Residue, then its C-alpha position, 0 to 999 in steps of 0.5 A: m637770749k635765744k629761745i629753745c623750745v623743748v616739746t615733750g609728750s611722754r614720761a619716757e621722752y622727758g626722762l631722755l630730754r632732761s639732761l639737755m634741758r638742765e644744760i639749757l637752763k643753766d646756760k646764761t645766753l639761752r631761754l628755755q621754753i617747755l611745752a608739755t602734751g600727750s600722756h603727760l597731761s592725762a590721769a589715766f597715764g599718771s599725769t607725769y607733768h608733775d614730774i617735770e615740775a618736781d625737777g624745777f622746770k617751769i612748763d610754759r604751756k600745756i597742750p592737751i590733746l588725749t581723750s578716752d578715745a584710744s581708737v585709730t580715729g581717736v589717735t588721729r584726732a589727737l594728732g590734728k588737735a596737737v597741730l592746732g595747739f602747737a601752732t597757737a603756742f608757737s605764735v605766743f612764744k616765738p622760739d628760735w629753735l624747737v628741740v624734739l626727740g624720737d618718733r611719736y605722733e605728738i612730736l610729728a604735730a609739733v614739728e609740722a606746726a614749726l615748718i609752717a611757722k618757719i621755726p628751725v627744728a633740731h631732732i634727736a634720734g633720727g635715722d633709726i629703724t623700727e620696722g614694727a611700728i608706724d613710728n618708723s615712718i614718723r621718724h623719717a618724716i620728722t627727719k625731712m622737716t628738721h634743720l639739725h640732726f642728732a643721730t644716736h650712732a654712726a649707721a643712723a647718721r649715714r641714713i640721714r645723709q641717705m635721706g638727702e640732709a646736708p652733711k654739716t647739719i648731722v652730728n653723731a651725738g650718741h643716745i642721750g639716755l645714757d647721760e642720765i645713767r652717768h649722772l642720776d643718783l640712783f636708789q639703793r635696793s631697799e630704797l627702791e623697794k620702799s618706793l615701789r612698795f614691792k619686795f624683790l624676789k629670787r629673780n626679777l624682771l622689769i616689764t614694758f610692753h607698748p602697742v604695736t602699730l603694724d603687726a598682724t597680731p593685735s597688741v592685746q593678743q600680744m600682751e596675753e602671750l607675754l602674760s601667759a609666759l610670765k605666769r609659767l615663771g612661777s612665784d619666786t620670780g618678781l615682776i615689775f610692770t610699767g605702763a604702756n604708752a598712749d597709742t591705740a590699744g595702750t589703755k587696753i594693755n594696761q587693764k590686762i596688766k592690772s588684772f594680772v597683778g591683782a591675781h599675782a602676789n609676785a607682781c606689781f604695776i607702776p603706771s609711771m615710774g619716772q626716770r630715776r626709779y625706772l633706771s634704779a630698777m634696771k640696776f637691780v633686776d635680772v632681765v628687761v622684758g617687753n618691746s620698749s627702746s629702753g631695753i635697746y638703749e639703756a639696758p646694755s649699760f647695766k650689763i643685764p640681758t633684754v628679752n625683746v618681744g616682737d618686731r616693734q624695735k626690729g631694725r634698731l642697732q642692738a648690743a650683744s645682751v639683746m635677745n629677740c623673740p616672736p610674740q608667743a608664749p612658749n618662745i617668750y618663756r624659753t627666751i627669758l630662761k635663756a636670759f637668766r643664764k646669759n652673762c652680759s658682763e662684757v657687753i659694751s653699749p653701741y650708743g656712745d659715752g653718756r655725754s650727749a646733751p653737751r655735745i647737743l647743745r654746743a652744736i646748737k649754739r654754733v648755729r649763729d643764724p638758725q633761720k639760714l638753715l630753713r631753706k633746704r637743699f637735697f644733697e645727692i649721694 
């Protein structure tokens, strides 16, 4: 049996990987290994490793890396700690494949350790562009240490090829997040209200705002601008906040949200909603607001508009339902009002058909000897 090791460091990433993990688990020729790290293991971010276990998966090893220090130095220390933790785990579990998704620093650490350990890497969502965050550079760095690439769309696949990767190792798989939309049994509205302990109002927003790591305007200041705009919408607009991720300033953003929610009866804060509740909320809200990739990837499938704040997602392929605005309160407020009037009934997602997980697994299984991929050539254009 080939051992396929999946690394997950955050709730959002796990929600995307879950459909692939299920495909691996039910394949009798494969053995699934799961390494959990990052915010999964932090009480401040909801201890979301419990969600993985609740879904019936066995976590083979937890690799704690976060401390209370969310500064640049603290995150860098977490990165170094993660490399050591993954190196130790790989020496024990000896996977045939490492499967990773996205562009977070925890994933960079796992891939760095795999490079030294001569473990082939399959990477999902390379070739995307997000100019407003260090994630952009992390993603491209991971691509150069990867041996099998699963792009979310054709343009991303071309960029991976442009980076010198072998054409036969690049697959346009679509975005794996759409698989969950196809398969999940989403809540009914009354069930969701009960689960969130929040009553939907006349109009409702789903809000996710993560730290911005390259902008000149600090993350907390941008969050204050967003909150100022949301306050202007009035008490008949329901505001459902999710927690920020574990990047620098993530904790401070969450503190700002908690303070705002404490003073506004029309708002609630759910640090970690989980994929089912999060996608169910998308089904019933009027607009998705913030700077999360979910507003770009998943929201268009629900035929609702996204107000994308700031440059964190700048460069990503966008559906017609996505509306961009700078992180200033007046601009955010005006764009949300326009979004309330926007008709997205004809919007088509540019990220595939929701059948990415089987496509990814078939491509991995077609590689008879993964070790032969380790010696990479640079393919000139």
